[in-house]
Residue, then its C-alpha position, 0 to 999 in steps of 0.5 A: m592524395s584526396d588533398m591534391l589540387v588538379i587544376e585542368n585547361f581552360i579553353n572557350g571559358e570551361f574547365v577541360p579534362t586532360k588525358s594525363h596530368i603532370d606532378s608540380f612541386d613545393p619547391s620549399t619541401g620537395s615534395v608534389w603539392a599539385k597535377v598539371p595538364d600534359s598538353d599535348e597538340t590535341d588541346v592546343n588545336k581544340a584552344v585555337d579554334a576557341a580563340k579564332k570563334a572568339f576574335l571576331k567579336w572581341s576585336s570589334t568590341p568599343v576599347q571602352e569595353r574591353s577596358r571595362i572588363m579588364i579594369k574589372i579583373a586588377d580589381r577582381l585579383e587585387s582583392q583576393l592578393q594573400s589567396f595569390a600570393e600564397q599560392e605563388s610562393c607554393d607554386q615557384g618557392k619565392p617568400i610570401w611578402l615578396a609575391k604580394a610585395v612584388d609579383i601580384p602589385r605587378a600584375v595588378h599594374n599590367l591590367r590596369t596600365f593596358a587597360t587605360s592605354i588603349l582608350h588613349d590611341t592616336n593613328k598618324s595622318s598627312v596631308m600631302d602638300g600639291i598632291d590633293a591627297f592625304n594619308y591616315t592609318i588605321k591599329q587594327p589586331v593580328g588576331v590569336a595570339g600565343l604566348i609562353s611565359p616562364w616560371n620565376l615570375p608567372l603571373y607577373l610576367l603572363t599579363f606582360k604578355l596577356a594584357p596587351a594582346i586582349a587589350a588591344g583586340n586579339t584573343v590568345v592562346a597562353k602556356p604557363s610553366e609547367m612548373t607554375s602555372v596555378t596562379a593562371w589557373m586562378l586567374a582564370k577563374i576570374f575572366n569568367e566571373c568578370g565577363l570576359p567573353p569565352g575563348v578571348v583568352n585560353l590556357v593550355f598547360g604543359v609541358g615545352p616540348k609538346a604543349g609548346e611547340a604545338i602553339v609555335k607552329h599552329p598556322d592559324i596562330p600569326l604571333l609570338s610573344f614569348t619569355g624564358g631561356t636562350a636556347t629554348a627561344k633559338r628552336l623555337r624561331a628555328s620552328a616557326a619560321p616557315f610560317c613568318k610569324k610576328l616575335s617578341l622574344e624577351l631572354g636571358g641577362k649576365n648583368p652587369a653592376v659598375i661601380f665609381n671609386d665615388a660610390d655612396l656605399d651605404k645606399c650600394i650596397p643593399t641594392t646591390v644585395r638585393s639586386s644580385f640576391i633577390n627571388q635567390g635570383e631567378i629574375c633574368l635581371c639580377t646582377s651576376r657580374i659586378y666591377v669595383q675600381r680599384e680604390l673601391y673594391p676591398r672596401f666593397l668587397e668587406r662590406f658587400s658579403e658582410e650584407t649578404r651573410k646578413q639574408v636568411v634563406g627559408d620558409p618561403k612563408d615566414d616573412k624573415s626570409i629573404l630568400g626561398a627555394l630555388i624552382s627545382k631540384e635540378h635547377l639547384a644541381k644546376v648553379k652549385g654546379y657552376v660554383q663546384v666550376a669556379e672552386k675547380e679553375g681556382a675562384t675564390i668562394l667569398c661567402g654562400k657555404e655556410d649552414m641554412n638551419l631548415q627547419d625539417k619540412n624544409k629539409q628536402g626543400y631546394f634552398m641555397r645561400p646566397t654565393i659570391v664569386t671571386d677570382v675569377s678570369d674573363d674567359s671562366r663559365l661563372i663570367k659567361e653564361e647565365i647562372f639564373g641563381p643566389v650567385t655573383c662575382v666581385m671583380p676589381f677595374d682600374n679605368e673605364e674603358e677596361v670595365i665597358e670592355r668588360a661587361n660588353n664580352v658576353q654574348y647578352g645584353l639585357c640591362a646592367t646599372v651605373w652607379t655616380t654622379n658624373v653626368s658625362v661618365l653617364h651619358r658615355v656609359s651608356r652609349a656604350l652598354q649592349v644593354i637596353y635598359l638603364t636606370m639611375s640613382s632609386m630602387y622604387g621610385l625614378s630619382v637625380w641624386t645631385t646637388n647641382v642644376s646643371v647635371l639634375h638638368r642634363v640628366s632630366r633631358a637624358l631620361q627623356v630618351i632612355y631609361l637611367t638609374i645611378p645609386v653612387w658606385s666609386v668616383c672616376d676622375c681619368l678614365d680610358d672608354k676604350c678599355f672600359s667598354n671592351i671589358l665590360n661588353n665581351v660577353q654573347y647576353g645584353l639585357c641589363a647593368t647597373v653602374w655605381t658613381t657620384n660622377a655623373s660624366v661617368s655614369h652618362r659615358v658609361s652608359r653609353a658604351l655598355q652594350v645592354g638595353t637597360v642601364w640603372a645607375n645608382c639603383w636597381l629594379v625602377r621600371d616605368l611600363n612606358m620604356p622599352f624594354g628587353g635586350m641586345k645580342d642574346s637578351g632578346i629580340g623585340r621589347e616590352g612597354t606599354t607603346d612598344s607591347m601595344e605595335f607588337f600586339m597589331e598591324q599598321k596599315n597606312v590609306c592614302v585618299k585623292l581629294 
């Protein structure tokens, strides 16, 4: 116990002891590795008081100075990438290599992006002809921002909220997940080292029903930014409603990938394996429903299963491990429970039961093989509900209209991927999908895979309006738009989706039809922070991104001057 890491709340620039702590488990071993404050309303009140006192000075601090401090924080964080990645891995269960490649660099990028964007912000103005008056706008920070971030991408998503909040001149009371609090606590040390004034950022650790609820209901917190589960968000909205708080909710997803017959499987297969199982499937943007055009379905399924079986599950400290451990014992049981339900319903478990050959030290950890399920009914819980684990369902479809209907038939609408080179299809599907985020053509950089200059031009024009990525999944020449959209959209979620086809026309139509916030075409997780991010339906309210986040964390007023 003497070597146990014990963290404390960070309030007004100091680490403040709390009355009690809760256990934080290392998912890879199942053992307690840290103690986290079990904060209550009293702790939250102290943090809010500190934030209120700091607000007047911080909000009037020149943007150049705010930017300088934030860039200094980003630089210091980047210099400690290895140690932050190791602690993130211990806390969350993800492989260290993944935290080094994604989580910590993206946290650095978040800080730098918003630190520089505030230097180039402009206001609007308008002259009223014939009235001798002109109008201009003033943007002002809102006040104390309440930030509640999740456990799957702890530092990455905390900084995605924190950076725009303080860049805009707000002060912050943040509650990271009680299951993954350590890197936020480490970041607080950097705040002091880099000269962030006391009270600008306050971190209160603890569980949602106590610390989280106190933040949501506090009358001196006028805006809340929350990332987490849809059920929790509904309770949050009800609690915040009497206070008329400004809300940004980034919630769950049940994201489809649509793969047409013209898909290039050499590009599509590895990307879809990654989009389905990276971070143990614990990303709201992960692909959990894969619709493959029937002609391609047998070939895709064979290669997809073969590649999935190659994914190494094991010790997050081992660079050979592609997947680490799930976040908790309870969550592991929940995810496995979905697979058991599928089996009882008559579904086929194509892979996922193979031995993981874990080391002795990891045998009590929360590990699970990536699992592929086929022969699933569209009404199954596996299709309708967010699983948030390494489980994906693969199903055939016949035409465009059918697959759009099925893809949209969930309560979520976060993102989708569309694989095609047919711009017309891409446009139609993009319009139909009930999602906000769409992408086409690559994994880590925006590209359009086509030798047709006309197609390239049309796609480029489309990308100026909405974010699309398109790897190729299958060729579709005769498609029924109405049937397709009905199938894909028949769920309550609308976070994201993927579409794979070399037919750009198909890709475009499908992207229009899918009811999701993001559609990736022929790629997945290609992100530009300048573009809006969020979901339709039960996948969220509002958008995040450089412009959208800054608008959320500021109030805009109009001033009219009569000459």
